[in-house]
C-alpha positions in Angstrom: -8.5 0.6 8.9 -12.3 -0.1 8.5 -14.1 -0.5 5.2 -15.8 2.9 5.4 -12.4 4.6 5.6 -11.2 2.7 2.5 -14.3 3.8 0.6 -13.8 7.4 1.8 -10.2 7.3 0.6 -11.3 6.1 -2.9 -13.9 8.9 -3.0 -11.3 11.5 -2.1 -9.0 10.2 -4.8 -11.7 10.0 -7.5 -12.7 13.7 -7.1 -9.1 15.0 -7.5 -8.7 17.4 -10.3 -6.1 15.2 -12.0 -7.5 11.9 -10.7 -10.3 10.0 -12.4 -11.3 13.0 -14.4 -7.9 13.2 -16.0 -8.2 9.6 -17.1 -11.6 10.0 -18.5 -11.1 13.2 -20.4 -7.5 12.6 -21.7 -7.4 8.8 -22.5 -4.8 9.3 -25.3 -2.1 10.5 -22.9 -0.2 7.7 -21.0 -0.3 9.7 -17.8 -3.7 8.4 -16.8 -2.6 4.8 -17.4 0.6 5.5 -15.5 -1.4 6.7 -12.5 -3.6 3.6 -12.6 -0.5 1.4 -12.7 0.9 3.4 -9.8 -2.2 2.5 -7.8 -1.9 -1.2 -8.9 1.8 -1.3 -7.8 0.9 0.2 -4.4 -2.0 -2.3 -3.9 0.1 -5.3 -5.0 2.9 -4.2 -2.6 0.7 -3.7 0.4 -1.2 -7.0 -0.3 2.0 -8.9 -1.0 1.0 -10.0 -4.5 4.4 -10.4 -6.2 3.1 -11.7 -9.5 0.7 -8.8 -9.9 3.4 -6.4 -8.8 5.8 -7.6 -11.4 3.1 -7.5 -14.1 2.2 -3.9 -13.2 5.8 -2.9 -13.0 6.6 -4.4 -16.4 3.7 -2.4 -17.9 4.9 0.7 -16.2 8.3 0.5 -18.0 6.5 1.1 -21.3 4.2 3.8 -19.8 6.0 5.9 -17.1 9.6 4.9 -16.5 9.8 7.0 -13.3 7.5 4.4 -11.7 10.7 2.3 -11.4 11.4 4.4 -8.3 8.7 2.3 -6.6 10.9 -0.7 -6.6 12.6 0.7 -3.5 9.1 1.3 -2.0 8.3 -2.4 -2.5 11.6 -3.5 -1.1 11.3 -1.4 2.0 7.8 -2.7 2.6 8.9 -6.3 2.2 11.8 -5.7 4.6 9.6 -4.0 7.3 6.8 -6.6 7.2 9.0 -9.7 6.6 10.8 -11.9 9.1 14.3 -13.2 9.3 17.4 -12.4 7.2 15.9 -13.9 4.2 13.5 -11.0 3.6 16.4 -8.8 2.4 17.3 -11.3 -0.3 13.7 -11.7 -1.3 13.2 -8.0 -1.5 16.3 -7.6 -3.7 15.5 -10.4 -6.1 11.9 -9.2 -6.6 13.3 -5.9 -8.1 15.5 -7.6 -10.8 12.8 -8.3 -13.4 11.5 -4.7 -13.7 15.1 -3.4 -14.3 15.7 -6.2 -16.8 12.5 -5.2 -18.7 13.8 -1.6 -18.6 17.1 -2.4 -20.1 15.4 -4.5 -22.8 13.2 -1.6 -23.7 16.1 0.7 -23.9 18.0 -1.6 -26.2 14.9 -2.6 -28.3 12.3 0.2 -27.8 8.7 -0.5 -28.6 8.1 3.2 -29.2 10.9 5.2 -30.7 11.6 8.4 -28.7 11.3 11.8 -30.5 14.3 13.1 -28.5 17.0 10.6 -27.5 19.0 12.9 -25.3 18.5 10.9 -22.1 16.8 11.9 -19.0 19.7 13.3 -17.0 20.1 16.7 -18.8 16.4 17.4 -18.4 16.4 16.5 -14.7 19.4 18.6 -14.0 17.9 21.6 -15.9 14.6 21.5 -14.0 16.4 21.0 -10.7 18.6 24.1 -11.3 15.5 26.1 -12.2 13.7 25.1 -8.9 16.8 26.0 -6.8 17.6 29.3 -8.5 14.1 30.7 -9.4 12.1 31.8 -6.3 9.1 32.4 -8.6 9.1 28.8 -9.8 9.3 27.6 -6.2 6.1 29.6 -5.3 4.3 28.2 -8.4 5.3 24.7 -7.5 3.9 25.1 -4.0 0.7 26.5 -5.5 0.6 23.5 -7.9 0.6 21.1 -4.9 -2.4 22.9 -3.4 -4.2 23.1 -6.8 -3.7 19.3 -7.3 -4.3 17.8 -3.8 -6.6 20.4 -2.3 -7.7 19.5 1.2 -5.5 16.4 1.3 -2.5 18.6 1.5 -4.0 21.1 3.9 -5.3 18.5 6.3 -1.9 16.7 6.3 -0.2 20.0 7.2 -2.6 20.9 9.9 -2.0 17.5 11.6 1.7 17.3 10.6 2.7 15.7 13.9 0.5 12.7 13.3 1.7 12.5 9.7 5.3 12.5 10.8 4.6 9.7 13.2 2.9 7.8 10.5 5.8 8.2 8.2 8.2 7.2 10.9 6.3 4.0 11.7 5.8 3.0 8.0 9.1 4.2 6.6 8.4 3.0 3.1 5.9 5.8 2.8 8.5 8.3 4.0 10.6 7.2 1.0 7.5 7.4 -1.2 7.0 11.1 -0.2 10.6 12.1 -0.7 11.1 10.5 -4.1 7.8 11.8 -5.5 8.6 15.4 -4.3 11.9 15.1 -6.0 10.4 13.8 -9.2 7.8 16.6 -9.2 10.7 19.1 -8.9 13.0 17.7 -11.6 10.4 16.0 -13.8 9.3 19.0 -15.8 6.7 21.7 -15.8 3.7 19.6 -15.0 4.1 19.9 -11.3 0.3 19.6 -10.7 0.2 16.2 -12.4 3.2 14.8 -10.5 1.8 16.1 -7.2 -1.3 13.9 -7.5 1.0 10.9 -7.0 1.3 12.0 -3.4 -2.5 11.5 -2.9 -2.3 7.9 -1.7 0.1 8.6 1.1 -1.9 11.7 2.1 -5.1 9.7 2.2 -3.5 6.9 4.2 -1.8 9.2 6.7 -4.8 11.5 7.3 -7.4 8.7 7.6 -5.2 6.7 9.9 -5.5 9.6 12.5 -9.3 9.3 12.5 -10.2 5.7 11.8 -7.9 3.8 14.1 -11.1 2.2 15.6 -14.1 0.7 13.9 -17.3 2.7 13.9 -19.2 5.3 11.8 -17.2 8.1 10.3 -17.3 11.5 12.0 -19.8 13.9 10.4 -17.1 16.4 9.6 -15.7 14.1 6.9 -18.9 14.7 4.9 -18.2 18.4 5.0 -14.6 17.8 4.1 -15.6 15.7 1.1 -18.1 18.3 -0.2 -15.5 21.1 0.0 -12.9 18.9 -1.7 -15.2 17.9 -4.5 -16.1 21.6 -5.1 -12.5 22.7 -4.9 -11.4 20.0 -7.4 -14.1 21.2 -9.9 -15.6 17.7 -9.9 -19.1 19.0 -10.7 -17.9 21.1 -13.7 -17.5 19.7 -17.2 -14.1 19.6 -18.7 -13.1 20.0 -22.4 -10.6 18.0 -24.4 -8.7 20.8 -26.0 -5.2 21.5 -25.0 -5.8 25.2 -24.0 -8.4 24.1 -21.4 -6.2 21.3 -20.3 -3.3 23.6 -19.6 -5.5 26.2 -17.9 -6.3 23.8 -15.0 -2.6 23.6 -14.1 -1.1 26.2 -11.7 2.3 25.6 -13.3 1.0 26.5 -16.8 -1.5 29.2 -15.8 -0.8 32.8 -16.7 -2.5 36.2 -16.2 -6.1 36.0 -15.0 -6.0 32.2 -14.9 -3.1 32.2 -12.5 -4.8 34.8 -10.4 -7.9 32.6 -10.2 -5.9 29.6 -9.2 -4.0 31.6 -6.5 -7.1 33.2 -5.0 -9.1 30.0 -5.0 -6.2 28.1 -3.4 -5.9 30.7 -0.6 -9.6 30.6 -0.1 -9.5 26.8 0.2 -6.7 27.1 2.8 -8.7 29.7 4.8 -11.8 27.6 4.6 -10.0 24.5 5.9 -8.4 26.4 8.7 -11.7 27.9 9.8 -13.4 24.5 9.7 -10.6 23.0 11.7 -10.7 25.8 14.3 -14.5 25.5 14.5 -14.1 21.8 15.1 -12.0 22.1 18.2 -13.5 20.7 21.4 -14.3 23.4 24.0 -11.8 23.6 26.9 -12.9 24.1 30.5 -10.3 26.3 32.3 -10.5 24.2 35.4 -10.7 20.8 33.8 -9.1 21.1 30.4 -11.5 19.0 28.3 -14.7 17.0 28.4 -12.9 13.7 28.7 -10.8 15.1 31.5 -14.1 16.0 33.1 -14.9 12.3 33.4 -11.7 11.8 35.4 -12.5 14.8 37.5 -16.0 13.4 38.2 -14.6 10.0 39.3 -12.2 11.8 41.7 -15.0 13.9 43.1 -17.1 10.8 43.8 -14.0 9.2 45.5 -13.7 12.3 47.6 -17.3 12.1 48.6 -16.8 8.5 49.9 -13.6 9.4 51.8 -13.7 9.5 55.6 -13.2 12.7 57.4 -14.9 14.9 54.9 -17.2 17.6 56.1 -20.8 17.9 54.9 -20.0 21.2 53.0 -17.1 19.6 51.3 -19.1 16.5 50.4 -21.9 18.6 49.0 -19.4 20.6 46.8 -17.7 17.5 45.5 -21.1 15.9 44.6 -22.1 19.1 42.7 -18.8 19.1 40.9 -19.2 15.5 39.9 -22.7 16.1 38.5 -21.5 19.1 36.5 -18.6 17.2 35.1 -20.7 14.3 34.1 -23.0 16.6 32.2 -20.1 18.2 30.4 -18.8 14.8 29.3 -22.2 13.8 27.9 -22.9 17.1 26.1 -22.0 15.8 22.6 -19.0 18.1 22.5 -16.4 15.5 23.4 -13.5 14.9 21.1 -15.0 11.5 20.2 -17.7 13.2 18.2 -15.5 15.9 16.6 -13.0 16.3 13.8 -9.9 14.2 13.4 -7.4 16.9 14.3 -9.3 17.7 17.4 -9.3 14.1 18.5 -5.8 13.6 17.5 -4.6 16.6 19.5 -6.6 15.5 22.5 -5.0 12.0 22.3 -1.6 13.7 22.3 -2.6 15.8 25.3 -4.1 12.9 27.3 -1.1 10.5 26.6 1.6 13.0 27.5 2.7 12.7 31.2 4.2 16.2 31.0 0.8 17.8 30.1 -1.1 16.4 33.1 -0.1 16.3 36.7 -1.9 15.4 39.9 -1.4 17.8 42.7 -2.3 17.2 46.4 -1.7 20.8 47.4 -5.0 22.3 46.1 -6.9 23.3 49.2 -7.0 21.8 52.7 -10.4 20.0 52.3 -11.5 16.7 50.8 -8.1 15.0 50.1 -7.0 18.2 48.2 -7.0 16.5 44.8 -7.1 18.5 41.6 -6.1 18.0 38.0 -4.2 20.9 36.7 -3.5 21.1 33.0 -0.1 22.4 32.1 
């Protein structure tokens, strides 16, 4: 992934409603520190820095104990990228120190807990509420949109590419599953837990559009502006608890909940409209501008074929010129949004979508591309 994509990913994360703003405005809470340690653990895992990984994980035990779930993420990444049977032993041994620190903290806690009932009753209670309360299920889905904004919407719009990404990098598939489960059973702050899915959403979405070096498509500037506005990045926040809770969909009530709901649906409609407007135009006879280039080459080949009449040669030459103009019109998928290009790559790479027929007309070799 090029450097511009990494900078874009950092920018998208920074403008999240519960991203950098949450750390700046609420430094007393350990959640901001826990989120920074989450990013440090992910970075140390991907860059294969075991010492920094163990340091960040040890600090996470005293900040957010649920970060211990990332030990499996680290182990899966080590197994996928390692070589030989030794990688399984290395991945397992690397996870022992974090759990040793956890057990030490439980036996000799640095900070005495207010309620020492253990996590399992709370996890079971919130899990039952999610399963049995349809209203809470709707609020939880709304909280994801309120927390992630366009990152969630774009990932859903290009879900096939995201599924392929998760299938190839299966440690991220585990990351998604465990964080969704933690957001369900972890308590009422679903919005705050949902932001932990931002790294995988950023990686998956950007991987669809930045697989090759080059300048970013212009549509990403529009996406970023919409995301910054939706995440209230340009609005000041206030440190009181009432305002803090009003930004959560899970805690909102009355007019505040109505505002979050309407604004989230407006964001979804905006994203869908922008995506539909970013689709490349399709030619009924050719299928797409890039297919027009192939059609142009076939027309030129037909012109040079022996046994072609003058009328057929003239028709093929005109078709070639028209197709070349279409492919250079600036409307090709190469210059358009990431879902448009991704969908075209699916279309172009699928043998079942394109077939070459030799029964189209009796003239110049009878070659035509028919899009299924």
